[in-house]
VMD Tcl script that draws the C-alpha trace (Angstrom):
set ca {
  {-39.09 10.35 -6.05}
  {-40.02 10.55 -2.03}
  {-38.60 8.14 0.69}
  {-40.11 6.09 2.89}
  {-38.59 6.02 6.07}
  {-39.15 3.07 9.63}
  {-40.81 4.52 12.73}
  {-38.18 5.00 14.77}
  {-37.54 6.85 18.03}
  {-34.51 8.12 17.41}
  {-36.84 11.05 15.01}
  {-39.05 13.81 16.85}
  {-40.68 15.56 14.77}
  {-41.75 18.76 16.95}
  {-45.11 19.96 15.22}
  {-46.55 22.32 17.48}
  {-48.39 24.78 15.88}
  {-46.02 28.22 17.07}
  {-43.06 25.02 15.42}
  {-45.45 24.73 12.04}
  {-45.92 28.78 12.00}
  {-42.29 29.70 12.40}
  {-41.30 26.88 9.50}
  {-43.95 28.85 6.74}
  {-42.71 32.48 7.43}
  {-39.67 31.08 6.58}
  {-40.39 28.94 3.67}
  {-41.74 32.16 2.18}
  {-39.11 33.70 0.29}
  {-40.53 36.69 0.52}
  {-39.31 36.90 4.21}
  {-36.70 39.70 4.66}
  {-33.74 38.46 6.54}
  {-34.81 40.21 9.71}
  {-38.39 38.24 10.18}
  {-36.34 35.64 9.14}
  {-33.55 35.34 11.71}
  {-36.45 36.31 14.04}
  {-38.47 33.45 13.09}
  {-35.35 31.24 13.73}
  {-35.06 32.37 16.92}
  {-38.21 31.34 17.44}
  {-38.36 27.59 16.04}
  {-34.83 26.98 17.50}
  {-36.30 27.73 21.08}
  {-38.67 25.18 20.72}
  {-36.11 22.38 19.25}
  {-33.50 22.41 21.96}
  {-35.91 22.66 24.63}
  {-37.41 19.54 23.01}
  {-33.80 18.14 22.14}
  {-32.52 18.50 26.07}
  {-34.77 16.41 27.80}
  {-31.97 14.15 28.20}
  {-30.02 16.10 30.46}
  {-29.73 14.60 33.54}
  {-31.28 16.10 36.71}
  {-30.85 16.25 40.45}
  {-31.79 17.15 43.91}
  {-31.36 20.10 45.69}
  {-32.73 21.73 48.69}
  {-33.47 25.22 48.48}
  {-35.46 27.76 50.45}
  {-38.48 29.19 48.88}
  {-39.93 32.52 50.60}
  {-42.28 30.04 52.81}
  {-40.57 26.63 53.48}
  {-37.47 24.52 52.91}
  {-38.11 22.24 49.96}
  {-36.57 20.01 47.19}
  {-35.97 20.90 43.90}
  {-34.58 19.51 40.33}
  {-32.08 20.94 39.17}
  {-29.90 19.71 36.26}
  {-26.81 18.23 37.01}
  {-23.45 20.01 37.47}
  {-21.27 17.51 36.56}
  {-22.75 16.83 33.43}
  {-20.69 18.41 30.17}
  {-23.23 19.84 28.09}
  {-21.50 20.94 24.39}
  {-23.29 23.36 21.82}
  {-21.94 22.73 18.83}
  {-23.58 24.73 15.74}
  {-22.16 24.15 12.56}
  {-21.26 27.35 11.10}
  {-22.77 29.52 9.60}
  {-26.20 29.05 9.42}
  {-25.95 27.66 13.05}
  {-24.55 30.40 14.81}
  {-28.54 31.29 15.50}
  {-29.47 28.49 17.16}
  {-26.17 28.32 19.40}
  {-27.28 32.37 20.27}
  {-31.05 30.22 21.49}
  {-29.19 27.51 23.52}
  {-26.10 29.76 25.03}
  {-29.78 31.29 26.59}
  {-31.01 28.19 28.14}
  {-27.73 27.11 28.91}
  {-25.40 29.75 30.24}
  {-22.97 27.51 31.20}
  {-23.36 25.18 28.15}
  {-19.63 25.00 26.08}
  {-19.53 26.15 22.80}
  {-17.41 24.73 20.00}
  {-18.11 26.02 16.51}
  {-17.46 23.52 13.12}
  {-16.74 24.76 10.17}
  {-18.08 22.23 7.15}
  {-19.15 23.21 4.01}
  {-20.70 21.26 0.95}
  {-18.82 21.20 -2.40}
  {-21.67 21.82 -4.73}
  {-19.89 19.87 -7.69}
  {-19.58 16.60 -5.33}
  {-22.31 17.57 -2.48}
  {-19.20 16.26 0.11}
  {-18.73 17.94 3.28}
  {-15.37 20.27 3.33}
  {-14.37 20.57 6.93}
  {-12.47 24.01 6.60}
  {-12.45 24.85 11.14}
  {-13.08 23.47 14.69}
  {-11.97 24.23 18.27}
  {-12.83 21.08 19.59}
  {-10.34 20.04 22.80}
  {-8.02 16.74 22.02}
  {-10.14 14.89 24.70}
  {-13.13 15.16 26.78}
  {-12.55 14.67 30.25}
  {-15.49 12.22 31.30}
  {-16.53 11.71 27.44}
  {-19.36 9.29 29.37}
  {-21.45 12.24 31.03}
  {-20.89 14.74 27.95}
  {-24.01 16.19 25.95}
  {-23.71 16.44 22.50}
  {-26.11 19.04 20.74}
  {-25.23 19.53 17.14}
  {-26.84 22.66 15.44}
  {-27.44 22.65 11.35}
  {-30.49 24.52 10.11}
  {-31.03 21.78 7.25}
  {-30.33 18.17 6.71}
  {-29.98 17.21 3.16}
  {-27.54 14.97 2.31}
  {-26.14 13.87 5.87}
  {-22.96 14.17 5.03}
  {-22.17 17.10 6.99}
  {-24.13 15.61 10.13}
  {-21.96 12.04 9.50}
  {-18.35 14.59 9.69}
  {-19.74 16.67 12.45}
  {-20.99 13.55 14.62}
  {-17.95 11.58 13.69}
  {-15.83 14.39 15.41}
  {-17.48 13.67 19.18}
  {-17.53 9.70 18.34}
  {-13.86 9.14 17.32}
  {-13.30 11.46 20.58}
  {-14.90 8.58 22.92}
  {-18.31 10.37 22.94}
  {-21.99 7.92 23.00}
  {-22.93 7.97 20.12}
  {-26.40 8.29 21.94}
  {-25.34 10.94 24.34}
  {-25.17 13.18 21.04}
  {-28.23 14.99 19.22}
  {-28.76 16.86 16.18}
  {-31.47 19.73 15.56}
  {-32.15 21.50 12.67}
  {-35.01 23.47 11.64}
  {-35.94 20.79 8.24}
  {-35.18 17.25 6.97}
  {-34.77 15.49 3.90}
  {-35.60 11.45 4.31}
  {-32.38 10.80 1.94}
  {-30.11 12.39 4.84}
  {-32.18 10.57 7.62}
  {-31.29 7.26 6.28}
  {-28.65 8.69 5.57}
  {-27.33 9.80 9.19}
  {-29.22 6.95 10.89}
  {-26.76 4.38 8.34}
  {-23.84 5.88 10.49}
  {-24.92 6.29 13.82}
  {-28.94 4.77 14.47}
  {-28.37 5.77 17.95}
  {-28.21 9.74 17.55}
  {-31.97 11.47 17.86}
  {-32.84 13.86 15.45}
  {-35.08 16.69 16.41}
  {-36.77 18.41 13.12}
  {-39.37 20.85 12.65}
  {-40.39 18.73 9.57}
  {-39.70 16.08 7.09}
  {-39.95 17.49 3.74}
  {-40.58 15.77 0.48}
  {-37.25 15.23 -0.65}
  {-33.76 16.01 -2.56}
  {-33.41 17.73 -6.41}
  {-30.67 16.52 -8.21}
  {-28.51 19.49 -6.70}
  {-28.64 18.21 -3.37}
  {-31.11 21.13 -2.25}
  {-34.48 20.15 0.13}
  {-37.80 20.33 -1.63}
  {-40.09 22.17 -0.52}
  {-37.10 23.41 1.31}
  {-36.80 27.55 2.11}
  {-33.49 28.61 0.09}
  {-30.17 28.57 1.77}
  {-30.50 29.42 5.24}
  {-26.96 30.71 5.81}
  {-28.21 32.82 2.80}
  {-31.22 34.14 4.28}
  {-29.90 34.77 7.48}
  {-27.38 37.03 7.05}
  {-28.82 38.51 4.05}
  {-26.40 37.00 1.52}
  {-28.83 36.42 -1.07}
  {-28.05 38.13 -4.43}
}
mol new
graphics top color blue
foreach p $ca { graphics top sphere $p radius 0.5 }
foreach p [lrange $ca 0 end-1] q [lrange $ca 1 end] { graphics top cylinder $p $q radius 0.2 }
display resetview
């Protein structure tokens, strides 16, 4: 059964041809772990560039080889947090750190109980508080948004630390309508950036058509 989604400014589907091509590589069950990781990196870069368009910009004076001019930089007073959900989000964080080398990386350990489909938390290295939560920008990284349980649990970790909901973005390769609806029912101001909204979840909570278990395929632990 397919769910209909209301149009929302808080969902961005990046359907760039390069994104779509790499997503197809990842969907193919015959793709090797190496090629899967490479495709993930390329797709993650496209998604992350689109996700970070909310970062504040300030002017500074620079000297080119010819003249002095005003130029734009990301406001150094803003706090940028990259938060991959372990373990499949690790490849995402590599790309994010390359693009934003001054960003802080906080890892979040969550897994889904296959019987209850509920998230189980086993690790995070978040601080007890942020110095300036009003100007802190969070980028949560997870290859898939399926039931939405893990995404909601991860987002709550930050809202509990007084991070503004609208400053949190959830970046995923693919998503299911069920997960999007559930996430936005809880956190309507969190923007979702994804390469594709797939058809639906099956009875086991897996995205269809999907791409399999992203963690297993990334780290070659599919048996």
